[in-house]
Each structure stands twice: as structure tokens, then as C-alpha cells.
C-alpha positions in Angstrom: 117.4 66.2 104.3 116.4 65.3 100.8 113.6 66.9 98.8 111.7 63.6 99.0 112.0 63.5 102.8 110.8 67.2 103.0 107.8 66.4 100.8 106.9 63.4 102.9 107.2 65.4 106.1 105.1 68.3 104.6 102.4 65.9 103.5 102.3 64.3 107.0 101.9 67.7 108.6 99.1 68.7 106.2 97.3 65.4 106.7 97.5 65.8 110.5 96.2 69.4 110.2 93.3 68.4 108.0 92.4 65.6 110.4 92.5 68.0 113.3 90.2 70.4 111.4 87.7 67.6 110.9 87.3 67.4 114.7 86.5 71.1 115.2 82.8 71.8 115.8 81.7 74.9 113.8 78.8 76.8 115.2 78.3 79.0 112.2 79.7 78.6 108.7 80.7 81.6 106.8 82.3 82.4 103.5 81.5 83.4 100.0 80.4 81.3 97.1 81.3 82.3 93.5 80.3 80.8 90.3 83.7 81.5 88.9 86.6 80.6 91.2 89.1 82.7 89.2 88.7 86.4 88.5 89.1 87.6 85.0 91.3 90.7 84.6 89.3 93.9 83.8 92.0 95.2 81.5 95.4 94.4 80.2 98.3 94.6 82.7 100.3 97.8 82.4 103.7 97.4 80.8 106.8 97.3 83.1 108.0 100.8 82.1 104.7 102.4 83.3 104.8 100.5 86.6 108.5 101.5 87.1 107.6 105.2 86.5 104.8 105.1 89.0 106.9 103.4 91.7 109.8 105.8 91.3 107.3 108.7 91.3 106.2 107.6 94.8 109.7 107.1 96.2 111.0 109.9 98.4 114.7 109.6 97.2 116.0 108.1 94.0 119.5 108.1 92.5 120.5 106.4 89.2 117.3 104.2 89.1 117.8 103.0 92.7 115.9 103.8 95.8 117.9 105.6 98.5 117.0 103.9 101.8 118.0 104.6 105.4 120.0 101.8 106.9 119.0 100.9 110.5 121.1 99.2 113.1 119.7 96.7 115.5 
């Protein structure tokens, strides 16, 4: 299947879904209205080294900058 065929199929699915939603009778509408649709960050994002330190600090087992995980069998 080509990318173009996938996009056409996805658009068809979404169009059918939107058409089905139009038929739904809603008893009560709910939701939130905002003046701004995008939140503004409160502060600068932390640098990656600080994030890495926090993550490794919370990990129970670490070796050579890798997490030690238990392998499960199914």
C-alpha cells in the first residue's frame, strides 16, 4: 500500500467518523473554553543534563548510565 493510498483511506475513515458524530444527539454539552488555545510556558525548559540527573536519581538500579531492568518472560 502506498502512502497516498494510506492517506486516502485515513481521510475516508475520518470523514465517516465525523459524519457519524453529527448524527449523535447530545443531551448536555460540556467542555472548557479558553481565550488562548495554547499554553505559554511558565519558565524555561530545564536542560537535558538536569533532566537526566533527576531520572537517574529516581531509578532503582543504574549501571554505566543505563537502567537495569528485569526481563519478564511471557
